C-alpha positions as CSV (number, residue, x, y, z in Angstrom):
1,M,71.0,96.4,82.9
2,T,74.2,95.6,80.6
3,Q,76.9,93.5,82.4
4,P,80.6,94.9,82.4
5,S,83.0,93.7,80.1
6,L,85.3,91.4,81.7
7,G,88.2,89.1,80.5
8,A,91.5,89.0,79.2
9,A,91.4,91.1,76.0
10,R,89.5,93.6,77.8
11,F,92.0,93.8,80.0
12,A,94.6,94.2,77.7
13,D,92.5,96.9,75.8
14,L,92.8,98.8,79.0
15,A,96.8,98.7,80.1
16,R,97.2,99.0,76.1
17,T,95.4,102.4,76.5
18,S,97.0,103.0,80.0
19,V,100.8,102.6,78.6
20,D,100.4,105.0,75.7
21,R,98.6,107.7,78.1
22,V,101.3,107.0,80.3
23,V,104.3,107.5,78.2
24,A,102.8,110.1,76.3
25,G,102.0,111.6,79.8
26,N,105.8,111.6,81.2
27,K,108.0,112.8,79.2
28,D,109.2,115.7,80.7
29,S,108.8,113.7,84.2
30,V,111.1,110.8,82.4
31,L,113.6,113.5,81.1
32,V,113.9,115.4,84.7
33,S,113.9,111.2,86.0
34,A,116.3,110.2,83.7
35,R,118.9,113.3,84.6
36,L,118.7,112.7,88.4
37,F,119.5,109.0,87.8
38,A,122.5,109.8,85.6
39,D,123.7,112.4,87.5
40,C,123.8,110.3,90.9
41,V,125.5,107.4,89.3
42,A,128.0,109.7,87.4
43,A,128.9,111.2,91.6
44,D,129.5,107.9,92.2
45,G,126.4,107.7,94.4
46,V,123.8,105.2,94.9
47,I,120.0,105.3,93.9
48,H,118.0,104.1,96.8
49,A,114.3,102.7,96.4
50,F,111.6,102.2,98.6
51,G,107.9,101.1,97.8
52,T,105.6,99.2,100.4
53,G,103.1,96.3,99.5
54,H,102.8,96.0,95.3
55,S,104.3,99.2,94.9
56,Q,107.7,97.1,96.2
57,A,107.4,95.7,92.8
58,A,108.6,98.8,90.9
59,A,111.3,98.6,93.6
60,L,112.7,95.5,92.5
61,E,112.2,97.1,88.8
62,V,114.8,99.9,90.0
63,A,117.6,97.6,92.0
64,G,119.2,94.8,91.6
65,R,117.6,93.7,88.5
66,A,118.9,92.3,85.3
67,G,119.2,95.2,83.0
68,G,119.2,97.5,85.2
69,L,121.8,99.9,87.1
70,V,124.5,98.4,89.2
71,P,124.5,101.3,92.0
72,T,121.1,100.5,93.1
73,S,119.5,99.7,96.6
74,R,116.2,98.7,97.7
75,I,114.8,99.6,101.4
76,A,112.2,97.6,102.5
77,L,109.6,97.3,105.8
78,A,111.6,93.8,106.3
79,D,115.1,95.9,106.9
80,L,113.7,96.9,110.3
81,V,113.8,93.3,111.4
82,L,116.2,91.4,108.8
83,R,119.4,94.3,109.9
84,G,118.0,96.5,112.6
85,G,116.9,93.6,115.2
86,E,113.3,94.8,115.9
87,D,110.7,92.0,116.5
88,P,109.4,90.2,113.1
89,A,105.9,90.1,115.0
90,I,105.6,94.4,113.8
91,L,105.5,92.8,109.8
92,R,102.3,91.1,110.4
93,D,100.5,94.9,111.0
94,P,98.3,95.6,107.9
95,L,98.8,98.6,108.8
96,L,102.5,99.1,109.7
97,E,103.1,101.2,106.3
98,R,100.8,103.6,108.2
99,S,103.0,104.4,111.3
100,P,104.4,107.4,111.8
101,G,107.9,106.7,113.2
102,L,110.1,104.4,110.6
103,A,111.5,106.7,108.0
104,E,114.5,107.4,110.5
105,R,115.3,104.1,111.2
106,L,114.9,102.8,107.2
107,Y,117.0,105.6,106.4
108,A,120.1,104.8,108.7
109,L,119.9,101.2,107.1
110,A,120.1,102.2,104.0
111,T,123.1,103.8,104.6
112,P,122.9,106.1,102.0
113,R,125.7,109.3,101.2
114,P,125.4,112.9,100.4
115,Q,125.2,111.8,96.4
116,D,122.5,109.2,96.5
117,L,119.3,109.8,95.2
118,F,116.0,108.2,96.0
119,V,112.7,107.2,94.5
120,I,109.8,106.7,96.7
121,I,106.8,104.4,95.3
122,S,103.3,104.8,96.8
123,N,100.1,104.5,94.7
124,S,97.7,106.5,96.9
125,G,101.3,108.5,98.5
126,V,99.9,109.6,102.0
127,N,100.9,107.0,104.3
128,N,102.9,107.5,106.6
129,A,106.1,106.0,105.9
130,V,105.8,107.1,102.2
131,V,105.6,110.7,103.8
132,D,107.9,110.5,106.6
133,L,111.1,108.8,104.4
134,A,110.1,111.9,101.8
135,L,110.6,114.4,104.6
136,K,113.9,112.9,105.8
137,V,115.4,112.2,102.2
138,T,114.7,115.7,101.4
139,G,115.5,117.5,104.3
140,S,118.9,115.7,104.1
141,G,119.5,117.1,101.1
142,H,119.0,114.1,98.7
143,P,117.2,114.6,95.4
144,L,114.0,112.9,95.1
145,V,111.7,110.8,92.5
146,A,108.0,110.2,93.3
147,L,106.6,107.1,91.5
148,T,102.8,107.5,92.1
149,S,99.1,107.5,90.6
150,L,98.4,111.2,90.7
151,E,94.5,110.5,90.4
152,H,94.7,108.3,93.4
153,T,96.5,110.6,95.7
154,H,94.9,113.4,95.4
155,A,90.9,111.4,95.0
156,V,92.2,110.2,99.3
157,P,93.0,113.1,102.2
158,A,96.3,113.2,103.1
159,L,97.2,111.0,106.4
160,H,100.7,112.7,107.3
161,T,100.2,115.4,110.1
162,S,102.0,117.6,107.5
163,G,99.5,117.4,104.9
164,K,102.0,116.9,102.2
165,R,101.0,113.6,99.9
166,L,104.5,112.0,98.1
167,A,104.0,114.0,95.0
168,D,104.5,117.1,97.0
169,L,107.5,116.5,98.1
170,A,109.7,115.3,95.2
171,D,112.4,117.0,92.4
172,A,110.4,114.9,90.0
173,V,107.2,113.0,89.6
174,L,105.8,110.1,87.6
175,D,102.7,109.4,87.3
176,N,101.7,105.5,86.8
177,G,98.2,106.6,85.5
178,A,96.2,104.1,87.7
179,P,92.4,104.8,88.7
180,A,92.0,105.2,92.9
181,G,91.5,102.1,93.6
182,D,94.3,100.3,91.2
183,A,91.9,97.9,89.7
184,V,90.6,99.0,85.7
185,L,88.1,96.6,85.1
186,P,84.8,97.1,86.7
187,L,82.3,94.2,88.2
188,P,78.4,93.8,88.9
189,D,78.6,94.6,92.5
190,G,80.4,98.0,92.1
191,G,84.0,96.9,92.7
192,A,87.0,96.4,90.1
193,L,89.3,93.8,88.6
194,C,92.9,93.7,87.9
195,G,95.8,96.5,88.7
196,I,97.2,98.3,86.2
197,S,99.7,100.4,88.6
198,T,102.2,97.7,88.4
199,L,102.8,97.3,84.4
200,T,102.7,100.6,84.4
201,S,104.8,101.4,87.0
202,S,107.8,99.5,85.3
203,L,107.5,100.2,82.2
204,L,108.0,104.2,84.0
205,V,111.3,102.5,85.4
206,Q,112.5,100.9,82.5
207,M,111.9,104.1,80.5
208,V,114.5,106.1,83.0
209,V,116.8,103.7,83.3
210,A,117.2,103.3,79.3
211,E,117.4,107.3,79.3
212,A,119.9,108.0,82.1
213,V,122.4,105.1,80.6
214,A,122.0,107.0,77.3
215,L,122.9,110.0,79.1
216,L,126.1,108.7,81.0
217,L,127.2,107.0,78.1
218,A,126.8,110.3,75.6
219,E,128.6,112.3,78.3
220,G,131.8,109.7,78.4
221,H,130.9,108.1,81.5
222,D,130.4,104.4,82.6
223,A,126.9,102.9,82.8
224,P,127.5,100.0,85.7
225,V,124.4,97.8,84.1
226,Y,124.2,94.3,85.4
227,V,123.7,91.0,83.2
228,S,121.5,88.1,83.9
229,A,123.6,85.7,86.8
230,N,121.9,82.9,84.6
231,L,123.9,83.7,81.8
232,P,127.7,82.3,81.9
233,G,130.1,84.7,83.5
234,G,127.3,86.5,84.6
235,H,127.3,86.7,88.1
236,E,131.3,87.1,87.9
237,R,130.7,89.9,86.1
238,N,128.3,91.6,88.3
239,A,130.7,90.2,91.4
240,L,133.4,92.9,89.7
241,L,130.6,95.8,89.1
242,E,129.4,95.5,92.9
243,A,132.8,95.8,94.2
244,R,133.1,99.6,93.7
245,Y,130.4,99.7,95.8
246,E,131.0,97.9,98.9
247,G,128.5,98.0,101.8
248,R,126.2,100.3,99.9
249,L,124.3,98.0,97.9
250,H,121.5,96.1,100.2
251,R,118.7,94.4,98.5
252,G,115.6,94.4,101.2
253,G,116.3,93.1,104.2
254,H,119.7,91.5,102.6
């Protein structure tokens, strides 16, 4: 039996192919998402990003990073403990994101305003916390951008009682192109190695931010963007920009 091809070079080849496919397949979705980002910032709104598990990496790409937009806030399950008073023991539950009823508390802790935008990231797009929050957000009148794997989400059953998936509820859907299960290098035992969604999701976030800033500047708006706090004067410059949104920017529990 032929052994599967493994190793760094093979993963790099597959990653390049995935990147090209994701860029080509999301042209329209990136433009729609960027329009929503730009409209939110122009309206003095904040962009709230939520992801669980490894999807938190993409939420970190949206909120609070050098080269990213300042009016961004990250929602995390840890908010329930760090700002919501819950027992820390709940975070030891590996299936917490499947628990119903979390969305109302997470939404309240985010302190959103009507003009705010939400970005929800989930590879599978089917767990209760994700779909509950999407329903809460859209039901409250906020635009929603979903970042998900369309292949994965349609390969698994919908777990929410509504029968909805994250992608069903969004105004724009960014498809990270990950396979069901995320990993791309087949192993001899039938498993797979090396997840791809973090790479492609980060790419999509940065593409949307780049396009949104281009729109803002072309339309005569400010584009408040972070510089690295590790550059001279960076922290002070960022603090001045953040002051415009005092009390509205949360960083996943802080």
